[in-house]
C-alpha positions as CSV (number, residue, x, y, z in Angstrom):
1,M,86.1,63.0,129.2
2,A,88.3,65.7,128.9
3,R,87.4,68.1,132.1
4,R,85.7,71.3,130.5
5,R,88.3,74.7,131.6
6,F,85.3,76.4,133.2
7,Q,87.1,79.8,134.3
8,N,85.1,83.1,135.9
9,P,87.9,85.5,137.3
10,K,86.9,88.9,138.3
11,P,87.6,91.5,136.3
12,R,89.8,94.3,138.3
13,K,90.6,98.0,138.3
14,E,94.0,99.1,136.4
15,G,94.8,102.6,135.9
16,K,91.3,104.1,134.0
17,Q,90.2,100.6,132.8
18,W,89.0,97.5,134.0
19,V,90.6,94.7,132.9
20,L,90.3,91.1,132.8
21,Y,92.9,88.1,133.2
22,Y,92.2,84.8,132.1
23,W,93.7,81.4,131.0
24,A,94.0,80.9,126.6
25,D,95.3,78.2,124.7
26,V,98.3,78.7,122.7
27,F,100.3,77.1,120.0
28,E,104.1,77.0,120.0
29,Q,106.6,75.8,117.8
30,G,103.7,73.3,117.4
31,K,102.9,72.5,121.4
32,R,99.6,73.7,122.8
33,K,100.6,75.6,126.3
34,R,98.1,77.7,128.4
35,K,99.1,81.1,129.2
36,K,97.7,83.8,131.5
37,K,96.1,86.6,129.1
38,R,95.3,90.1,129.5
39,Q,92.0,91.5,128.1
40,V,90.4,95.4,128.7
41,L,86.6,95.2,129.1
42,A,85.8,98.9,129.9
43,P,86.9,102.3,131.3
44,I,87.0,102.7,134.9
45,T,83.5,104.9,134.7
46,M,81.3,101.3,134.1
47,K,79.6,100.0,137.0
48,A,80.9,96.6,138.5
49,R,77.9,95.0,137.4
50,E,77.9,95.9,134.0
51,V,81.7,95.1,133.8
52,Q,81.2,91.3,135.0
53,K,78.4,91.0,132.2
54,V,81.1,92.3,129.5
55,A,83.2,89.6,131.2
56,S,81.0,86.6,131.2
57,E,80.4,87.8,127.8
58,F,83.6,87.5,126.7
59,L,84.5,84.4,128.3
60,R,81.5,82.4,126.9
61,P,82.8,81.0,123.9
62,M,85.7,79.3,125.8
63,N,83.2,78.2,128.7
64,Q,80.5,76.8,126.6
65,G,83.0,74.7,124.0
66,L,82.2,77.2,121.2
67,Q,85.7,77.7,120.6
68,A,87.9,75.0,119.3
69,I,91.4,74.4,121.0
70,G,92.9,74.3,117.8
71,A,92.0,78.1,117.4
72,A,94.9,79.3,119.3
73,T,96.6,77.9,116.2
74,N,98.7,81.1,114.4
75,F,97.3,82.4,111.0
76,G,100.3,82.8,109.2
77,T,100.9,79.1,110.7
78,F,97.9,77.6,109.4
79,V,98.5,79.2,106.1
80,E,102.1,78.0,105.4
81,G,101.7,74.8,107.0
82,T,98.5,73.4,106.0
83,Y,96.4,75.8,103.9
84,N,99.6,76.2,101.6
85,E,100.5,72.5,101.3
86,V,97.0,70.6,101.5
87,V,94.7,72.9,99.9
88,L,96.1,75.1,97.3
89,P,97.4,72.1,95.6
90,T,93.5,71.1,94.3
91,F,93.2,74.4,93.0
92,A,94.4,75.6,88.8
93,K,97.8,76.9,88.9
94,S,96.5,80.1,87.7
95,T,93.9,80.3,90.7
96,K,96.7,79.2,93.0
97,D,98.9,81.6,91.8
98,R,96.4,84.9,92.3
99,Y,95.6,83.3,95.8
100,Q,99.2,83.2,97.0
101,G,99.8,87.1,95.9
102,V,96.3,87.8,97.7
103,V,97.8,85.7,101.3
104,K,101.4,87.5,100.8
105,N,100.4,91.2,100.1
106,Y,96.8,91.6,102.0
107,L,96.1,89.0,104.3
108,L,99.3,87.6,106.0
109,P,100.4,91.6,106.9
110,Q,97.1,92.1,108.2
111,F,96.2,88.7,110.2
112,G,99.5,86.8,110.3
113,D,100.6,87.1,113.6
114,L,97.0,86.8,115.2
115,C,95.5,83.2,116.3
116,L,92.5,82.0,114.4
117,R,90.2,82.6,117.3
118,D,91.6,86.4,117.0
119,I,90.2,87.2,113.3
120,T,86.2,87.8,114.8
121,E,83.5,89.5,112.8
122,L,84.5,92.6,113.9
123,T,87.9,92.0,113.2
124,V,87.2,91.1,109.5
125,D,84.4,93.8,108.9
126,R,87.2,96.6,110.2
127,F,89.8,95.0,107.9
128,F,87.7,95.3,104.8
129,A,86.1,98.9,105.6
130,G,89.9,99.8,105.9
131,F,90.0,99.3,101.9
132,E,86.9,102.4,101.5
133,K,90.0,104.7,102.0
134,T,92.2,102.6,99.2
135,D,92.1,102.9,95.5
136,L,91.8,99.0,94.9
137,D,88.8,98.5,92.8
138,H,85.7,96.2,94.0
139,E,86.7,93.3,92.1
140,S,90.1,93.0,93.9
141,V,88.5,93.4,97.5
142,D,86.3,91.0,96.5
143,K,88.6,88.5,95.5
144,I,90.4,89.3,98.9
145,R,87.5,88.1,100.7
146,D,87.0,85.1,98.6
147,V,90.6,84.2,99.6
148,L,90.1,84.7,103.4
149,S,87.1,83.0,103.3
150,S,88.6,79.9,101.8
151,I,91.3,79.7,104.9
152,C,89.1,80.2,107.2
153,G,86.6,77.6,105.6
154,S,89.6,75.1,105.6
155,A,90.3,75.4,109.5
156,I,86.6,74.9,110.1
157,R,87.0,71.6,108.0
158,Y,90.2,70.9,110.2
159,G,88.4,71.1,113.3
160,L,90.4,74.6,114.2
161,L,87.3,76.8,114.2
162,I,84.0,76.7,114.5
163,K,82.2,79.2,112.4
164,N,83.8,81.2,109.1
165,P,83.8,85.2,110.5
166,V,83.9,86.0,106.7
167,K,80.6,85.0,106.4
168,G,78.1,87.8,105.9
169,V,80.9,90.1,105.9
170,R,79.7,93.6,103.8
171,L,82.2,95.1,101.0
172,P,82.6,98.6,100.9
173,R,80.3,100.3,97.9
174,P,81.8,100.3,94.5
175,K,83.5,103.6,93.8
176,K,82.0,103.6,90.3
177,G,79.2,101.9,88.5
178,K,79.5,98.4,86.7
179,K,80.6,99.0,83.2
180,D,80.2,96.4,80.3
181,K,83.0,94.3,79.8
182,P,85.2,95.0,76.4
183,W,84.8,93.0,73.5
184,I,86.3,93.0,70.0
185,T,84.0,93.1,66.7
186,Q,84.8,91.7,63.8
187,P,86.2,94.0,61.5
188,D,88.6,95.0,64.8
189,F,89.1,91.4,65.0
190,A,90.4,90.8,61.1
191,R,92.7,93.8,61.6
192,L,94.5,92.6,64.7
193,L,94.9,89.1,63.3
194,F,96.7,90.2,60.8
195,L,99.3,92.1,62.7
196,I,100.4,88.4,64.6
197,A,102.5,86.0,62.9
198,E,101.8,82.2,62.8
199,P,101.1,79.4,64.5
200,Y,99.8,82.1,67.2
201,A,97.4,83.8,64.7
202,T,95.8,80.7,64.0
203,M,95.6,80.0,68.1
204,V,94.2,83.6,68.3
205,F,91.6,82.5,65.3
206,V,90.9,79.1,66.9
207,A,90.6,81.1,70.3
208,I,87.8,83.4,69.2
209,Y,85.8,81.1,66.9
210,T,85.2,78.6,69.6
211,G,85.5,80.3,72.8
212,L,88.1,78.1,74.0
213,R,90.0,79.2,77.2
214,A,93.7,79.7,76.6
215,S,94.5,76.7,78.9
216,E,92.1,74.3,77.0
217,L,93.4,75.6,73.6
218,I,96.7,74.9,74.8
219,G,96.0,71.3,75.9
220,L,94.4,70.5,72.5
221,R,95.7,67.1,71.0
222,W,95.6,66.1,67.4
223,S,92.8,63.1,68.9
224,D,90.5,66.3,70.0
225,I,90.3,67.7,66.4
226,H,87.3,66.2,64.2
227,E,85.4,67.3,60.8
228,D,83.3,69.8,62.2
229,S,83.9,69.6,66.1
230,I,86.5,69.6,68.7
231,T,86.4,67.8,72.2
232,V,87.4,69.4,75.1
233,D,88.4,67.1,77.7
234,E,92.2,68.4,78.7
235,R,93.5,71.5,80.1
236,C,96.9,72.9,80.3
237,C,97.7,76.1,82.5
238,R,101.7,77.2,82.2
239,G,103.1,73.4,82.6
240,D,99.8,72.2,84.9
241,W,97.7,69.3,83.5
242,G,94.4,68.7,84.7
243,A,90.4,68.2,83.7
244,P,88.5,71.2,82.1
245,K,87.3,73.7,84.6
246,S,83.9,72.3,85.4
247,A,81.5,69.1,84.0
248,A,80.1,71.0,81.4
249,S,83.2,72.2,79.9
250,N,84.1,68.9,79.3
251,A,82.7,68.7,76.2
252,T,81.9,68.3,72.3
253,I,81.3,71.5,70.5
254,P,80.3,72.1,66.9
255,V,83.0,74.3,65.0
256,N,82.7,76.1,61.8
257,R,84.7,73.8,59.0
258,A,87.0,76.9,58.4
259,V,88.2,77.0,62.0
260,I,88.9,73.2,61.0
261,E,90.7,73.7,57.9
262,R,92.8,76.3,59.4
263,I,94.0,73.8,62.7
264,Q,95.0,71.2,60.0
265,A,96.6,73.9,57.7
266,L,99.5,73.8,60.5
267,K,100.9,70.5,59.6
268,T,102.0,72.0,56.3
269,M,103.2,75.3,57.8
270,T,106.9,76.6,58.0
271,V,107.6,79.4,60.4
272,S,110.5,81.9,60.0
273,V,112.1,83.1,63.2
274,R,114.7,85.9,63.3
275,A,118.0,84.7,65.0
276,G,120.2,87.7,65.0
277,R,121.1,88.5,61.7
278,A,119.8,85.1,60.6
279,T,116.3,83.4,59.8
280,R,115.4,80.0,60.7
281,Q,112.7,77.8,59.3
282,Y,110.7,75.8,61.7
283,K,107.6,73.4,60.9
284,A,105.0,74.5,63.0
285,V,103.9,70.8,63.8
286,K,106.8,68.3,64.7
287,S,104.5,65.5,64.9
288,A,100.9,64.9,64.6
289,G,100.1,61.7,66.3
290,P,96.9,61.4,67.9
291,D,98.5,62.2,71.6
292,D,100.8,65.2,70.1
293,L,99.5,68.9,71.1
294,V,98.2,70.9,68.3
295,F,99.9,73.9,69.2
296,Q,103.5,73.0,69.6
297,S,106.4,75.7,70.8
298,V,107.7,76.6,67.6
299,Q,111.6,75.9,68.4
300,T,111.2,72.6,70.4
301,G,107.6,71.4,70.3
302,A,107.1,71.9,74.1
303,V,103.8,72.8,75.6
304,M,103.2,76.6,75.0
305,R,102.6,79.4,77.5
306,D,99.7,81.7,77.3
307,N,101.3,84.7,79.1
308,N,103.9,84.5,76.7
309,I,101.8,84.3,73.7
310,L,99.8,87.6,75.1
311,V,102.8,89.8,75.8
312,R,104.9,88.7,72.9
313,H,102.5,88.5,70.3
314,I,99.0,89.3,71.0
315,K,99.2,92.5,73.2
316,P,101.9,94.1,70.5
317,A,99.4,93.9,67.9
318,A,96.7,94.8,69.8
319,R,98.4,98.4,70.9
320,K,99.4,99.5,67.1
321,L,95.5,99.5,66.5
322,G,94.7,100.8,69.8
323,L,93.1,97.9,71.4
324,D,95.1,97.7,74.6
325,F,92.4,95.9,76.6
326,V,92.4,92.9,74.4
327,N,93.7,89.5,76.4
328,W,92.4,85.7,76.0
329,Q,89.3,86.4,78.2
330,V,88.0,89.4,75.8
331,L,88.7,86.6,73.3
332,R,86.2,84.3,74.7
333,R,83.6,87.0,75.4
334,S,83.8,88.5,72.2
335,Y,83.0,85.1,70.7
336,A,79.8,84.9,73.5
337,T,78.5,88.4,72.2
338,W,79.2,87.3,68.5
339,L,76.6,84.3,69.0
340,K,74.5,87.3,70.7
341,E,75.2,89.6,67.6
342,N,73.7,86.3,65.1
343,K,70.8,85.9,67.4
344,T,71.6,82.6,68.6
345,D,69.4,81.0,71.1
346,P,70.7,81.6,75.0
347,K,70.8,77.8,75.9
348,D,72.9,77.3,72.4
349,A,75.1,79.8,73.3
350,Q,75.2,78.5,77.0
351,A,76.3,75.1,75.3
352,L,78.7,76.3,73.0
353,M,80.2,78.3,75.6
354,R,80.0,75.5,78.1
355,H,78.8,76.9,80.8
356,S,76.9,75.3,83.9
357,R,74.4,77.9,84.1
358,V,72.9,79.9,81.4
359,Q,72.8,83.4,83.7
360,T,76.9,82.8,83.4
361,T,76.6,83.2,79.5
362,L,73.6,86.0,79.6
363,E,75.1,88.2,82.5
364,I,78.9,88.1,82.5
365,Y,80.2,87.0,79.0
366,Q,77.3,88.4,76.5
367,Q,77.9,92.2,76.3
368,H,75.4,94.7,75.5
369,I,75.4,95.7,71.4
370,P,75.2,99.2,70.7
371,A,73.8,98.9,67.2
372,S,71.4,96.4,68.6
373,Q,70.2,98.8,71.0
374,R,70.0,101.5,68.1
375,M,67.8,99.5,66.0
376,A,65.4,98.8,69.0
377,V,64.9,102.4,70.2
378,D,64.4,103.8,66.5
379,G,61.8,100.8,65.7
380,L,59.5,102.3,68.6
381,L,58.4,105.2,66.7
382,V,56.5,105.3,63.3
383,N,56.2,108.1,61.3
């Protein structure tokens, strides 16, 4: 068994401070080394006995084995050499992209030069307290916490940390109260659909009347389309194929026959595309075999990209109607709210939305309906 490196150096006076010199493990170019470190303990006015107690408490994690040797690993080195290569590839591409943005813009500038062991509860609390003075919304700060917690959790799993310093951190209070998330009414949706060209109009129609996520919509194959239902067993997010988001998302759901009819109409549809001064004609569906995609890129028949469709077709149409908030998530949220308008049983709505928990459907997706609230309060008083 390796000998525990117990150390109990005496604090010394330097200038107007008590300081402590101790040995610590560090990693340089992938090799572990022992280096002498200096730690400021207290002002010179503190009594020597009290300073010794502070020093003992500071050294306790190292002396009692509560700090893994790997905790000397540099945060930036761990993120770039381990987290990015081992953990991130297991996430969906959209999640991966967002996590990488958070790491680059917020975490590496703050923690990149620190050892993992130096990221303490106090360090983390100070970091998040600093967001109180910024304009960053509460949801974004919460996402930064999630990413940092994920990184530290991975370090624990690989034996580099003993505990997660992010656990229990308190975020600054939101500067604004929680608002209802936007959704689109059925009359507004009809106006929006009129302004979107095919085959994207059909994609949007299917999205809002089935609640499918954009990645699930793009991953649909003709074998998934049935007489009055659709099977969701695959997703494609910007070229990244995989299983649906959760076990509950992998399901066959009933849909209105009008949705199936509109999908089948793609097989005979011809799409006109402007090419300079000329107009070219393309089949909306190049091939309709069981394994072929339902929604194919107009010119080549390849896999579509949800962000291109949103920016080039959905957003421009929505702006003309003053509905700048419309995106793929709004379409899915609108479907959930329309189910509520139609007085759908919550458990049925959960199944149609393919959520693991009914609370997700009720508390996150289904929004307040002003007309329904008005009817409720107007019905309280009887003349």
